[in-house]
N, C-alpha and C positions, 0 to 999 in steps of 0.2 A: 314390844308392848303394847295396851291398850290406855286409853284417858278411861281412867275409874267411872263407872256409870254411863259412860257415851256410847254409842251405836259406831262398830268397826266395818270398816270396807277392805277387803284382803285381798290382794291379787299378787302376782309373781314378775319379777321384770329387771333386765340388767345383771341377771344370776343373784339376787335376793328377793325376799318376803319382802313384801310392803304390807301396812295395815295403816289406814288414814281414819283417826276416830272423830265424831264431830256431835255434838248434844244431840240430832235428829239426824235419819236415814237421810242420806245422798237421793238425790230424786234420779233415774236412769240414764239420763240424758247429760248429767253433771261426770258421772261414773265414767261413759263414754270417752267423754274429754281430758279428762285424769287420764287415761289408760291410752288417748290418743297422744297426747303429752310424751309418755314414756315412750312411746313406739317411736317418734320423729326423734327423742333425745338418740336411743338405741339405732335408726338407721344412718345419723350422724356421725357417733362415736364410736362404734362397737367394732373391735379390732376384731372379733371372734365372726362377723357377718363379713361375706365377701363383696358386698353390695354395698357397704355401707360409705359413707364420703371416707372417712380416714382411710378406710382398708386401701380405696384409691390411692395413696399417697405410700404405701405402703410398695405396689406395681411399679408407679412411676413417679419422676420427679414434676414438677409444677406449680402450679396457683389454686385452691382449693375454695371457694366461697362456701362458708359454714355458717347454722343459726345463727339469728342473732346473742345468745347468749355467750357466743365463742369471745364476744367483745368484753367481758369480764372476766371470765378464763385466763386468755391470755396473760394480761399484767400481772392476774394471781401468781399465777406459774414460774412467769419472769421474776417476781420478783420474790422469792423461795428457791427458785435454782440459782440466784444471787446469794441469800441468806444461807445457805446450804452448801457453797462452793460447787455445785453441780450435782451434788446426792440427790437430790430431788429435781427430777426432770419427767418430762412427759413423754421424750425419747427413749423410754425404759421398755419399749413395747419387744424389743428383739432380746433384750434380756432376759427378759421374763420366759419369751420362749425356747430362748438356749437352756433353761432348766428345767422346763417340759410342762411352762403353765402356757400352754397356747390353745387354739380353735378346739382343736380334740383334746384338750384334758390329759392330754397322754401323761404327765407329771413324771414324765423321765427326761433325764438331761440329755441332750445331744451333742453334749462338748463343756468345756470348762465355760466358766463364768465369761462374759462380755461386757464390756464396757459400754454404757450408752454415748453415741456420738454428741461432740460436742456443740452445742445451741446454736453457735453464731457460725460455724464450719457448714450448717446444714439447714438452719431452720428459718423464715422468718417469718413473726407473726405480728400482724399488725390487724387492729379491729375484729374484723369477721374473716377475714383472707390469712389464710396460713401457705405459705413458700415452703416447700424444699426443694431443695439443689440435687438430692439423692434421694430412693424410695427409704424411706423410713418408716419405722412399725412404732404411731402413738398409742399413747395410753393414758387416757386422764382420769384414771379411776383412783386416783388420792384426792381428788375435788369432785370428781363428776357425779357422785350418788348425792351428795350436798346439792350440788346446784339443783338436782332433777327434783330433790325435796323442795327445793326454795322455788322452783317452776311448778311443781304442783299446789304450793301456798296459794301463787297468784294465781293461778286458777280458780281457786279457792275463795279467794279475797274478792277476784272479780264477780264471782257470783253471789257475794251478800254475805257470805260465810267466815265471818270473821274469827270465831272460835273454832278452832281445828288442833289437832295432836296426831304429826306423820311420824311413823314408825319404819324406819328403809332399813331392815337388817341388823337393828340397833342405834343407828344412826337417827338422833330424835330433834326433832322440829314441833316448838310448843307455841301455837298461836294462843293460848285458851288464860283467861284471866287468873285463874290459878296455880297455883305451884304444885309439880308430880317429883315424888321420889324416887330416884333413879337409883336400881343396884348394879355397882360396878363390878363386872365378871373377871371371875380370877382366871390370871391369864394361861394357868397350866389346869384350870377345870372347871368347865361352863356353866356346872351345877350349883358353882358355890360362888360368893360377891367376898370380893376384897375391902368393900365399904359401899357406904350412901351416899348420894349427893341430890341437892335439891335444884330441879330446873326449872326456871321461872320465863319469862317470856324471851325466846332464843331456841338455840341449838346445843345439843351435846352429842359431840363424834368422839367416837374412841376407833384405835387403830391397835391389832395386836399380833402376835408371831406365830398363836396356836390356829389364826383364821387364815384360811389359804395356803396351809401347811402341808408337804407331803416330803417324801423321803427321808434322806439321813441329815437333819435339821436345814429344809429348806423349807421357806414362806416366800411371800408376795411384797415384804417393803426391803428392797435392792437400793444396795447404792449406788447410784448411777455414776459413781468414777471407776467402780471396778466391777459392779453385776453381782455384788456379793450380797447373800441375806446381811441385815444388822444382826448384831449379837448384843450387844451390849445395852438395848431396852429391848422389853418384853411384850408392854402395854401402854398407851397412855389414852387421855382422852382430853378434849379441848374445848371453851364454851365460846361462844361467841353471838354475834345477831344472827349470823345468815350459818344455814346451813354446809354453804358452800366454803365458807371460810374456816367454820367449824373442821370439817371433814378436811379440809387440806392442812390444816396446823396441827391436826393430832398425828398426822404423818411427818409432817417437818419435825416434832417431838423426836422422834428417832433419830433425829442426825443433828440437831443444835437444842441448847438450852432451850427452857421456856422464857427464862427472862430475855433474852435477845431477841424473841420473837414478840416480845410485848414491847420491845420499843418501835416496832412497825406496826403492830396491831392492837387492838383491844380485846385480847383473849385472857380466859383463866385457863389455869391449866393442872395436868397431873401427869407426872412420867416415872411409869415403875421399871424399875433397871435389871437387867438378869442376875445380880449381885444380891436380888432381895430389898433392895432399900428403894425410898419413892420421894422422890421431889414436887414440890407444886406451890403454886404461885398462893398469896395472901387470899384472896379474892376468890379462891375455889373452894367455895363452903361446903363440905362436908363429914362425914366421918371416915376414917380408917379404921378397919378392925384390926385388931394385934395378932 
């Protein structure tokens, strides 16, 4: 979505559509900086690119020095790995490939569901340095798109553009002075909304079983302890100060109750369950349609 009345810069990257809205058109040089930020992130973290840093870890064990942003991503994943009992993990890549979500997008399972490796047995993540004791397929998709939105916001702020609105395939970051009303997509019908929420300064990110879904009930939110798609939750939204945290927590809500996440994070949340009922925090200020 675009910020009402602002100018939009649209492009595609990391498998999704982006739109950055600003009060005035962005200079060409700044647009190139934003696209370079996207390219640099993709070259480090994409498991679909054989030349990415993270793809090297899928071929051979060793230590890999990642971009500076890895220093924030690692602790976030470690915390959520612990809170979800290993269900949410960056080691989920091979499990996704097993079910057909691979570089070729075959969307055809090649075997029974595969649990992710145990973190402490194969992975040591300290700051920018990621060390693997065996080849592993890393996937940071649960938080990476949000972090990239934050990095683009930093580029805009460094250029003196304090007010901006970033839509990363439905994950939203609002750095404008005014709030924006956002429709919450129906988990079974993308042309309908189940409610509206007001997004002030900060981020709103969602996760849904109907996004990146294929085959017989397969989708991209897998339980790392089993390699099986989550069936009890169909959609979730999280609001936080940064898009990285909101993005990650919208996935974590598939595994743990939002009230438990609030013990560690400053987050407002909404979870829609497969039986039709919804749970939400008192500070998730919006309207759910009957």
